[in-house]
N, C-alpha and C positions, 0 to 999 in steps of 0.2 A: 668498442662502441656498440650500440644496440643492433646495427645492421650486421656486424661481424658475429655477435652472439646468437643472432637468429632467435629460435624459439626458446632459448635458455636465458634471454635477456630479463633482468629484473624489472618489475613494474616501477614506473615513475609517475608521480602525481603532482599536478598543479592544483592547489585548492585556494579558494578565497571565501571567507565568511565575514559577515558584518551584521551587527544587530544593535537593537536599542531596547531598553527596559524603562517603563514609565510607571511610577507609583504615585499618583496624585495625592497631595496633602489634604485636599478637600473631601476625599472619599477613602476613609481608613479601611484597609482590607482589600482594596482594588489594585490589581496588578495587570499590566499589559506588556507584551513583548513581541517583537518581530525580528526574525533572523533571515538573512539572505545567504544562500550557499551556491558555489559554483565549483564543480569538481571535474577535472580532466585527467584521465589516467591512460598512459601508454603502457601496453603490455599487460593489461589486466588478466588475471587468472579467473576464468569463469566458464559458463556453459551457454550455448544457444539452443533454441528449440529444434526439434527434429525437422520441422518444416523449413526452418532457416538453414539447416545443414543441406537439405535438398536444393534450396534455391542458390546457396553459395556454390554448389557443385554444378547444377544444370544451367543456371542463369549466368553466374559469374565465371564458371569454368575453372574453379580453384581446386586443384588436385588433392590438397590436404583434406578437403571435405568430401571429395569423391571417394577417398579411401574409407570413409565412415559409412558408405552406402553399400549394402549387400544386394545383389540382384541374382535372379534365377538364370539358368542357361538361355531362357527365352527372352531375357531382358527385363522381366518384371521386378519391381522393387520388393524385396522380401523383409528387409530390416534396415534400420537406421541407428547407428551408435551415437549416443549423446554422452560426452565425457568432458572433463575439465580440459580447457585449452588455454594457451597463451594468446589471448585475443589482441587485436591491433590497438583498439581505442575504445574508451568508454567516457561518455560525457553526460553530465546531468546538472541542472540548476533549478532553483525554485525558492520558495519561502516557507518558513515555519512560523506560525502565528499562535500565540497563547493569550488568553484573557481569563482571569479568575477573580472571584469576589467572595470573601468570607466575612460573615457578619452574624449577629444574633437574630433569631426569629422575631424578637420583640422590636428590634430596630428596623427590621425589614417591613413588617406588616402592622406594628404597633401593639402586638399581643403575643403571648406564647413564650415558651422557653426553649433552650437548646440553641445550637449553632447551625447555620446554613452555609453550604459551599456551592457555588456555581462556577463551573470551569468549562472552557471551550478550547480545544486544540485543533488547529487546522493546518493542512499542508497543501501547498500549491506546487505542482511539478510542471515546469515549463518544457523540460527536455529530459529524455531518458534514452540515450542513443548508444548503440553498440556497433562498431565496425569490426567484423570478425577477422579480417586480414587485409593486408595492403591490396588496394584495387577492388575490394569487396564493396558491395552496396551497403550503405549505412541504414540500419533499422532503428527507427525511433518509435518506441511504444508508448510514449507519454500521450495521454488522452484516450487510449484504449480502455475498455471497461474494466480490465484487470489491472491497469495502471492509470487510474483516472487523474485528470488534472487537479481535481479537488477531492480531498478526504477530510472529513470533519468528525471529531469525537466530542461529545458533550456529556457533562455530569451535573446532576442536581441532587444534592444530598442534604438530609437533616439528621443531626445527632443530638439526642436528648440524654438525660442522665442514665437511662437504661435502654430505651428504645431508639432505633435508628432506621432510616430507609434511604434508598438511593435509586435514582432513575438514570441509567446511562444509555447514551444514544451513539450509534455509529452510522454515518452517512457517507456513501460513496457516490460521487458524481457519475452520471452516465457518460457514455462515450462510444467510440467505434469498436466493432468486433476486431477489425484489423485495419490499421491506418493505410495499408497498401492497397486496399480494395476500393473500387469505385462502383457505386450503385447505378445500375442501368447501363453500364458500359459493356459493349459486346467485344470483350477482349479477355486475355488471360486473367486480368485483375477484376473483371466485371462480376458483380454479385447482385442478388435481388434484395437482400437485407443486410445492413451493416451498422445498425445502431442498437444500443441497449440503454434503457432508461436508468435513472438513479435508483439507489436502494437505501432504505433506512431500516436499521435494526433498533428495537427498543427492548431493554432489559431492566427488570425490576428486582430489587433486593430489599428484604426486611430482616433486621437482626434484633436480638434481645439479649442483653447481658444478664447472666444468671445472678440470683440474689447471693447474699453473703454465705459464709461457711466455707467448706472445703472446695466448693465449686465457684468461689468468688472470681476466679480468673476465666471462667468458662463463658461461652457465647453460643447461642443457637441462631441459625439464620435459614431463611428460605429464599430461593432465587428462581425467577422465571426468565429463561433466555428466549429471545425472539418472541416477545409477548404477543405480537400481532401476526405471528406465523407467516412472516415474509418469505416467499419462495426464493430459491436460488436464481441468480441472474442467468439469462440465456445468452449463449449456450452453456450448459452445465459441464464444463470441461474440468480436467484435473487442475489446470492452472487457475481456473475460476474458484475452485473449492479451497484454495489457499487463503482467500479473503471472504468468500461468501458462504453462508450457512447452508449446508446440504441436509440438515436434520429437520429444521422447523422448530416449532415451539417445544420447549423441554423444561 
């Protein structure tokens, strides 16, 4: 059994998914889908952040994490090891939503040629919780700015016989810097600032299919990423840079 196997126990997962797809007959080219997911994993192999290692050691008094903390002879913390571990439990649930509509430009606005595609992908995360070990405090990062409750990607494109263009958008809902912190509280978890606003990135692409001849399969394109030079979300940590743009317009 899992208790006898200890840290060598294999991961076990209970998953539930359900969804529906709708393609109405009155709007050719329109498609809508929504999917619900619920995942519960025991014994997940994964990592936790260095600060979580410290809290599991000094707040939960779990010796397997204290072994990952290096201190000086004076007791100062000098290093924290982050590595893959057999974690106790991981739980997440939420919704994936997609809507798309493909039609001709003439049908959409009554003139012009080529085809138009509009597509929206959205994800709602209700829970994203990790329990590092038995009797450890559960950490739920859903709703933090690096794991926002809502993430929405959008695409608007037009494709003609030779020219094409696309406008794609990425929107990350705002959230807490750390769900465990409390603004204005005079305690270990008290902070002065704990909120980050939403972020929207806009990218523009224009492409041109080369004329006939030996280059008939060729294509030239130009792209502007982060068109409006949206700055990185605050604070600009390594974790934040995995989803936010640290470069700017390019």
